[in-house]
C-alpha positions as CSV (number, residue, x, y, z in Angstrom):
1,Q,-32.0,2.3,-10.9
2,V,-31.1,3.9,-7.6
3,Q,-28.1,2.4,-5.8
4,L,-27.5,3.2,-2.1
5,V,-24.3,2.3,-0.3
6,E,-24.0,2.7,3.5
7,S,-20.7,3.0,5.4
8,G,-19.5,4.1,8.8
9,G,-20.8,1.3,10.9
10,G,-18.6,-0.5,13.5
11,L,-18.1,-1.4,17.1
12,V,-18.3,1.4,19.7
13,Q,-18.6,1.6,23.5
14,A,-21.8,2.9,25.1
15,G,-21.7,6.6,25.1
16,G,-19.7,6.8,22.0
17,S,-20.5,8.2,18.5
18,L,-20.6,7.0,14.9
19,R,-21.5,8.7,11.7
20,L,-23.2,6.7,9.0
21,T,-23.0,7.8,5.4
22,C,-25.2,6.7,2.5
23,A,-24.1,7.5,-1.0
24,A,-26.7,7.4,-3.7
25,S,-26.4,7.1,-7.4
26,G,-28.7,6.4,-10.4
27,L,-31.4,9.1,-9.9
28,P,-31.3,12.8,-9.2
29,F,-30.5,12.8,-5.5
30,S,-32.2,16.1,-4.8
31,S,-35.5,14.6,-5.8
32,L,-35.3,11.8,-3.2
33,G,-36.7,11.7,0.3
34,M,-34.3,9.7,2.4
35,G,-34.7,7.5,5.5
36,W,-32.7,5.4,7.9
37,F,-34.1,2.2,9.4
38,R,-32.5,-0.5,11.6
39,Q,-33.1,-4.1,12.3
40,A,-31.8,-5.9,15.4
41,P,-31.5,-9.7,15.5
42,G,-35.0,-11.3,16.0
43,K,-36.7,-8.0,15.6
44,E,-38.6,-6.2,12.9
45,R,-37.1,-3.4,10.9
46,E,-37.9,-0.1,12.5
47,F,-37.8,3.5,11.5
48,V,-35.0,5.6,12.8
49,S,-35.0,8.9,10.9
50,A,-36.0,10.6,7.7
51,I,-35.4,13.8,5.8
52,T,-37.2,15.4,2.9
53,W,-35.7,16.0,-0.5
54,T,-35.0,19.6,0.4
55,G,-33.6,18.8,3.9
56,G,-36.2,21.2,5.3
57,S,-38.0,18.6,7.3
58,K,-36.6,15.9,9.5
59,D,-38.2,13.2,11.6
60,Y,-36.9,10.9,14.3
61,S,-38.1,8.0,16.3
62,V,-38.7,8.6,20.0
63,S,-35.8,6.2,20.9
64,V,-33.2,8.3,19.0
65,K,-34.5,11.8,19.2
66,G,-32.0,14.1,20.8
67,R,-29.1,11.7,20.2
68,F,-29.2,11.2,16.4
69,T,-29.1,13.8,13.7
70,I,-29.9,13.3,10.0
71,S,-28.6,15.6,7.3
72,R,-27.9,15.5,3.6
73,D,-25.6,17.0,1.1
74,N,-27.4,17.2,-2.3
75,A,-24.2,18.3,-4.0
76,K,-22.5,15.1,-3.0
77,N,-25.5,12.8,-3.3
78,T,-25.1,11.8,0.3
79,V,-27.2,11.5,3.5
80,F,-25.7,11.2,6.9
81,L,-26.8,9.9,10.3
82,Q,-24.8,11.3,13.2
83,M,-25.3,9.0,16.2
84,N,-24.2,10.3,19.6
85,N,-24.5,8.8,23.1
86,L,-25.0,5.4,21.7
87,K,-26.6,2.7,23.8
88,P,-26.4,-1.1,23.6
89,E,-30.0,-1.1,22.4
90,D,-28.9,0.8,19.3
91,T,-27.1,-2.3,18.1
92,A,-28.6,-3.3,14.7
93,V,-28.0,-3.3,11.0
94,Y,-28.7,0.2,9.8
95,Y,-30.3,0.6,6.3
96,C,-30.5,3.6,4.1
97,A,-33.7,4.0,2.1
98,A,-34.9,6.3,-0.6
99,R,-38.3,7.4,-2.0
100,G,-39.0,9.5,-5.0
101,G,-41.0,12.7,-5.0
102,S,-41.6,15.7,-2.8
103,W,-43.5,13.8,-0.2
104,P,-43.5,14.5,3.5
105,N,-41.3,12.2,5.6
106,S,-42.6,8.7,6.2
107,R,-41.9,6.2,8.9
108,R,-43.3,3.3,6.9
109,A,-40.7,1.1,5.3
110,Y,-43.0,0.2,2.4
111,D,-43.1,3.8,1.3
112,Y,-39.4,3.5,0.3
113,G,-38.7,1.8,-3.0
114,H,-34.9,1.7,-2.7
115,W,-32.7,0.2,-0.1
116,G,-29.0,-0.2,0.7
117,Q,-27.3,-3.4,1.8
118,G,-27.0,-2.2,5.4
119,T,-24.1,-1.5,7.8
120,Q,-23.7,-3.1,11.2
121,V,-23.6,-1.0,14.3
122,T,-22.6,-2.7,17.5
123,V,-22.6,-0.9,20.8
124,S,-20.9,-2.6,23.8
125,S,-21.9,-1.9,27.4
């Protein structure tokens, strides 16, 4: 059973930065593709970023590309999302997700079988 625990969310002013961390346990982390999704109030959950199990391929949504950076440390079973130049529209609950196997990155939430509890990110204008 994979467990994912997000941390690093909070309140920040527009233009500021936050670094989200997702710690994984329960399965060999190096075998997991990882993703970040977010959900704002009244909106559907949307893809933010993904990274393959090797870290060799990364994907970003158009809305965050150039501002967010995903990375992973397989030795520490951790994936990160560095968020720079935050905007009020980035306000949401951010979820870490995992999928097993050496698949290419996916932007589809249903491809991920494991989810964290989420961490709130609030960006004030």
